[in-house]
N, C-alpha and C positions, 0 to 999 in steps of 0.2 A: 482438600488443600487447607493446611493450617494457616491461621492468621499470623500476622507479625506479633511476636511475643510482647512487644512494647504496647500493643493494643489489646492485651488479653483481659483487661478489666471488663466486668459485665456492664454492657451498655444497652443491650437489646433484650426485650421480652416478647416472646411469641405467645399471643393470647388466642386460645381457641374460642370461637364464637358460634353460637347456635342461632337458629331462626327466631328465637325469643329475645334476641338482642340483649339489652342491659339486664333484663329480668333473670337471665340464666347465668350471669357472671358471678364468679366467686368473689369474696372480699379482696383476695389478693389480685385478681384481675382488675377489679374496680380501682384499687389503689395504684396499680401500674398505669392505668389510663389517666388517672388524676394527676400523676406526677410526670407523665411523658411530655417531652418537648415536641416530639414528632410522632404521628400515628399514620402508618401506611396500611393500605388495604384495598381490596377490590371495591369498585363503586357500590356493589350490593352490600358489602360488609359495612362500609362507611355510612350507608343510608340507614342501617340498623342502629347506629349510635349518633343521633343528630346533635347531641349537646356537647360534643367534645370541645375542650378548651385549647388543645394543642394544635400545632400546624398539622394539617391533613394532606396526605399525598396519595392520589389514586394510583393503585398498582396498574401498570400498563399491560396491554396485550400486543404481542405475545408475552408470556410470563417472564421469559429469560431477560427481557429488557428492564425489568424492575430490579434485578440483582445489583447492577452498578449504582442505581439510585439509592438502594438500601445501604450499600457499603460506603457510599459517599457521606453518610450520616454517622459513621463510626465515631464514637466518643460522645455523642449526644444521647440523651435518654430517649430511646425509640421503642415504640410498640408496633409490631406487625400483626395484623389480624389474619387468622386462618380459619377455615371451616373445621369445627369440631375438634377432633384429635389430629394435630398436624402430622403425627407420625404413624397414622393408620390410613393408608391410601391418600395421604395429604401432601402438603407442600414442604413439610419439615425436612425431608432429605435434600431437597433442592437448596434450602437455606444453608444447611450444615455443610454442604460441599464447599462453601466459601468461608466458613467460620470455625473458630476454635470453640469447643464446648464451654470453655470458661467465659466466653464473651456474652453468653446469653442464658436465659432461663426460659422454661416452657411451662405454660399454664393451660393444659388441655381441657376441653369440654367433651361431653359425650360425642362419640363419632357417629356419622350417619349410619354405619353398620350396626352400632349398639342401639340406636333409636329404632332402626328398622326391625331388628331382631325382637326388641321389646314389643313393638307394635304387632308383629306377627306371632309372637309366642314361640319363636324358634331358638334353640340352643346355639349360641354363636360359635362355640367351639366345634360344633358338628356341621356348620354351614360354610359353604364355599363363599369367599368374599373377594371380589375383583373390582379394581378401579377402571371400568370401561369408559370413563370420561377421557382417558388418555391412552387407551389401548384398543386394538382391533377386536371385533366381536369373535374372531377366530380363537381368541384366548379361552373362550368357553369350550372349545371343541373337546379337549381332553377330559372335561368335567361333565359333559352332557350325557346323562344316563338316566333311565327311568327312575322316578321318585327322588332323585338327588335335588337338594335345595341349594340355591345360590342367591346372594344379595350383591347386586352390581350397581355402581354409580354410573350415571349417564351424563353426557355433555350438555344436552338440552332436551326439550320435548320432542323435537323432530327425530332425535337419535333413538328414542324409545320405539317409535314406529319402524325405524330401520332395523332395530333389534328384533322386533316381531317378524319382519320379513326374513331375516337371517335364520331364525328358528324354523320358520315354515320351509325355507329352501333346504334345510338340513334334516328334515324329517321330524322336527319337534314342534309341529304346529299345534298339537294338543296341550302344550305346556301352559300351566297357569302363570299369569303375570299379575303381580300385585304392584301397581304403579303408585308410588308414594312421593308426594310433592311437599316441599318445605316442612319436613318433619320437625316437630318440637316447637313450631311457631304458630301464630294466629292464622296463617294461610294454609295450614296442614290439610292435606286431602289424600285419601287412600281409595283407589278403585281397583277392581279385579276384573280380569278378562282372560281370554286365551290368546295365544299368538295368532292363531288362524282367524279369530273373529275380531282382532284388534281394529278399532275404528275411532280412537280418541284423537281429537284435533286441537285440544286446548290444554295440553300438558305444560305446566310451568316449571321453570328452573328455580331452585335446585331440585333434582329428581333422582330417585333411585328405584330399582325394580327388584322385587323378590320373585324368584323363579322356582317353580317346581316342574322339573322336566318330565314330559310325557310325549309319546309318539312312537313312530316306527323307525326313527333314526338309529343308525348303528353306532353304539358307543365304541370308543377306542379301547382296546384291551390294555390292561395295566402291566402285563408281562411283555418282555422284549420279543420281537418276532411278530409284529402285527402283519395282517394279511397284505400281500402284494397289491391288492386292489385299492388299498388306501393311497397308493402312490401313482401319479401320472408318470409313465415311462415309455421308452421306445424299445424296450427289451434289455436295455443296459441297466440292470438292477441286481443287487445282491439278494438272491431269492430268500424267502423266509427261513427255511431250515438252516441255510448257511449263515444267514444274518444272525440267527440266535447264537450259533457257535462263535461267530465273530465278536458280537457284543459281549458274550461271556468272557472271551479272552481279553477284550479291551478293558473290561471291568470298570465302567464309569463310576466315579465317586463325586460327592458334592464339591462344587467349586472348580472341578478340573476342566481343562481345555483339550479339545481334540483337533488334530489335523486329519481331514478326510481327503486323501489324494486320489483323484480319479472318481469324482463324486457320483457320476452317472445320474441316478434319480435323487440322490441325497438321502437314501434310506438309512444308511449307517449314521450319518451325522444327525439326522432328525431324531432317530430313536435314542441316540446318545443324549440329546437335549431333552427328550421326553422323560428320561430316567430321573431327572431332578431339576428343580427350578433354578439352581445356581450353576449348572454346567454351562460351558461355552464351547463353540465349535466353529471351525472354518472349513468350508468345502472348496477344494480346488478342482476345477473342471475345465478342460481345454476347449470343449465344444460350446459355443455361445448359446445355442438353442437348448442344450442340456442344462447349462448354468441357469438359464431363465426358468427352466422347468423345475430345477431344485428350489429356487426361490418361491415359485408357485406352490410346490408341495409343502414347504415350510409354513407358508401363510395359511394354507388350507387346514393344516393340522395344528394350528395355534402355536407355532414356534416362531418367536420374533427375535431370537438371539443368534440366528445362524448368519454368519458372514460368508458370502459366496464370492470367490475369486475366479475370474475367467482367465485362465492361463495354463501353462505347462510347467509341471515340476521337473527339475528342482528350481528353475529360475523364479517361478511364481511364489516360492517360499520365502524369498527375501523380505525382510522387515515384518514378518508375521510375529505375533506374540508367541513366546516359547510354549511348546505343547507339553502336556502331561502324558498324552498318548497319541500315537500316529497309526492310521490305517491306510494301507496301500492296496487299493482294489483294482487298479488298472495302470497300464504303461510302466510296469516295473522293469527296472534295469539296474545294472551294477552302479552306474553313475548316480541314479536316484537314491539307491540304498546308501551309498557313501555320503551323499549330501545330507540326507535325512539323519543318518546316524551321527554325523558331525554336529548337527544343530540340536539334537535331543539332549536334554540335561540328564545327569546321572539319576537313575531311578525311574525315568520315563519308560513307557511301554510301547512296543512296536508290534503290530499285527499285519502280516502281508498274506494275501491270497493269490495263488498262481493256478492257471489253467493249462498253459502250454508246457511242453516238455522243457523248453529252454528256460522258462521262468522257474520250473520245478528244480532244475539243476542248480540254478542260481541260489534259490532258497536253501537247498541242501548244503551248498558250499558255505553259505553264511551261518547256517545252523552249526556246521562242524567247527567254525571259527569262534562264534559268539555264544553258542549254547542256546538255551531256551527249549521250547517244545516244537516238534514237527509233527503235524497231524495230516493224515490223508483222509479226505471226506468223500465217500462214495455213496450216492443216493440213487434210488430207483423208485419210480412211481407206477402204480397199476394203471395200465392202459388197455383199451379194447384190442383184442387180437382175434379178428374174425367175429364169431358169435360168443367168444369167451374172452378171458382177460389174461394179460401177461405183464411181466415187468419190463419197463423201459428205463434204461439207465441213463443218468445224466453224465456229463463229463466229470471225471474225478477232479477234486480241488485239493491242492496241497496248501496247508496253512502253517505259517511259521509265526510263533509268538515268543517274545523275549523282553526282558527288562534290561536296560542298559546299566 
């Protein structure tokens, strides 16, 4: 949201602050603090700068309550203190959602990630970095693979122990944990342990952890069509081979949004989201138990961007953000197709899978009218046949894919 143009004059400076307090500040940061009328910051940050002459305001908890207090000082020379680099897993984005860039300048300090990488001797561009101080541990799920390195921020010392338990529970108990407290300051401390043997009880804030994954945990494949066993389901799931063909037809691209109608286990929507960190998806499922299962699957696989709507299409589609792609995996009808087609913008993609003869005829009719591709998918799996083996065929699936 842009600010009122009448107030576009620069009045705010966001100063990145390290654990070394004033010793680590640049001349420009020192000048901004010297000239400030108001300095806002967390109690921990303000304590690092005891000799401030300006009016000081402690940033409240929860964080969002501080935004109105900051905006109320618009027009006065104000400094906001933030940890390290405010725009690298920091608070910068939250500030800028309410400001015009012309209103402020930013003076960053080394980020926690930079300090940690330097301490460990890791190449930052080859290291996974996550802000787990404000995200679930499951965000690690897609990155957890043997010998992969990650640096993650943590909410507090207790959270580090919880992270160790999460790693153990997911088969990565042998992972190395470099627990790094107050990097760059006089209280700096670095200790190493494994998740399975973690027993630290005195970890101080601020803290981050350098991880090297080891263990028997099963990494998530990077290609579409992950194993069905990764999903909790009651049999209502787009099976892996068909899911591969479906995702290929949906063709997810960065920043795009999917409607997954008839979510079942949520496998299509979740894999859509796994394809890129900026994709979005809404899964529509009529059955409340399945809708809850979809949410659970998304959480377990580290996908926190999935919106689940419990309801029946097309009524449940009202007021949803416009899609770039739509998948219909269940409950297909002429009424649903008409409603979905009407709400799709030009250029959006539709993929529908049919199992019944009635649905197949419906898709054939729409294909004749709208064009696109009509694909018949017939699969057979090798099964025991007495003491030998034979092919057991699955129900054929007809898939229609089209761009509007």
